[in-house]
C-alpha positions, 0 to 999 in steps of 0.5 A: 213898444215891444216887437212881437213879430218879424217879417223878413225879405228873402234875397240879401236878407235871409240869404246872402245876395252876391253868393246866391244870385251870381250863379243864377244871373250867369245861368239865365243869360247863357240860357236865354242867349242859347249859349252865345257868350257875347250875346249873354254878356249883352243881355247881362248888361240889360239887367245890370249883370257882369258875366265876366265877374259873375256879379250884379251892379248895385242898381240892377233891377234883379236886386229888388224888382219882381220877375215880371219887371225883369222880364219886361226889361229883357223882352225888348231884347228877345223878340222870339220870346213872349213876356210869359215865356221869359217869366217862366224861364226866370222862375225856373232858374230862380227856383233851382238857384242854390241858396247861401245862408246869411247866417245858419238859419235853422238855429237862428229861427229856432231861437226867435220862435222860442222867444215867442215871435211870429215870423214871415217872409215878404219877397218880390220873388215869386211865391213858388220859388220863394217857398222852394228856397226856404224848403231847400235849407229846411226852414219853410215850417219856421214861418207863419206867412210867406208872400211873393209878388204874385200872392195877391198883396202887391209887392214892395215898396208897397205895404200890402204884403206887410199889412197882410202878414200883420193881419195873418198873425194878429199883431199890430203893425207897430209891433212888427219889424220889417227886415231887409237889405234894400230901400224897397224893403225899408220904404214898405216897412215905413209905409206899413208903420213898422220898425225897419231893420236894415242888413248889409248882406245885400248890395246896398251900402249902409249909408244908402239904407240908414235914412230909412232904417231904425237900425243898420246891422251887419246881418240878421244874426245881430237881431236878437241882441238888438231886440234884447236892448230895445 
């Protein structure tokens, strides 16, 4: 069956995870620790972030978790802050994180749209920072649909965001491809009855993603060639 619409995860898919989120992790833990480096290192360990290497571990909650889930883990170590205050800090830092494009996104997305594909974004990030990230590199208007964990459709690995996209663009789920860099993305795609495309611009290795993916590609730039052959 032909693919008529593509839904992208954001972090690790449209944007290279390691190059984008290292600075975010450093800024967040230092801000929460009031600049105390040792305390910031402790907070980093709580969320799977190495302050010295400015890098996340493969199993970090930040990779696929929602802002609410990250705040839930951190709040136990920050008795002076409420969960909502933490969410606000995380969203504020996330919104200004410079985005490293996985491939040059404007020409890539232009090509998909010219081919007649409907495009969307489903992220476990908040909707507001997600839209800011897309706008920051000039691609917000390339998408027919953008949903965050707080958009009212649930969040991955649940299929709610994916089914909402299919409904919004008027395309049957089996004619939609879900593209992502984590098992959360691929599990959501399978649950929605969509084709699943894994990319390796996140933190998960190919062997972890392959069982849930119809294809594993180095990055999203390989999607047009794959579509042409299928």
